[in-house]
N, C-alpha and C positions, 0 to 999 in steps of 0.2 A: 795204682793200678785197682784197689777196692775201698771202701766206705773209708776207713780209717787209716788208712795208709797202705805201708807195702804187704800186711799179712791179713789174708783172709779171716773173718770174726764170725761171731754169731750174728752180728749186724749184716752181714753180707747173705749169711743163710734168710734171714728175714726178709730182706730186700729184694736181695735176688731172684728167690723163687716166686716175690709178688710182679718184679719188673717180667722177667720171663713168662709168666702167664700175663699179663699186660699185652706182651710184644705178641704170643706167638697164639695162646690161643683165645683172649679174651680180644685182642686187636683193638685195646682201648688205649695202647700206649702209640706213639709214633715214631717209627725205628729212626729214629735220630743217631748218628756214627755213636755219639757217647755210649746211648743204651746199650744199642746191639754189640759194640766191643764187650762193654762189661757183663752183657750174658754170655758173651763166647769165653771169656774168662771163666766165670761160672759154669759153663756146661761144659768145660777142660777137663775142671775136677772130678775123680773117679768116683767121690761119695755122691754127685749130682748126678751123672751118669747111672748108678746103680737105683738112687731114688727114682729115677723118669721109668727104669727100665722096670720095677716094684709096681709104678705107679698104672704103667701101661699095661701089664700083665693083668691088674686088677679091673682096670675097665676094660677089656677085652674078653672077661670070662660073663 
């Protein structure tokens, strides 16, 4: 389910955030099922949710 196997790694932090930006904000990545499923797994992680909340708060200021 992740880039290097079953466990989430630093590679997923780097790639996952970029794929998320490309799909959701920039709209430069075609929303293929493999990408959207990967991003959904990343979004489900509590740390990802906390980081997004911090970023949303900063952007709203």
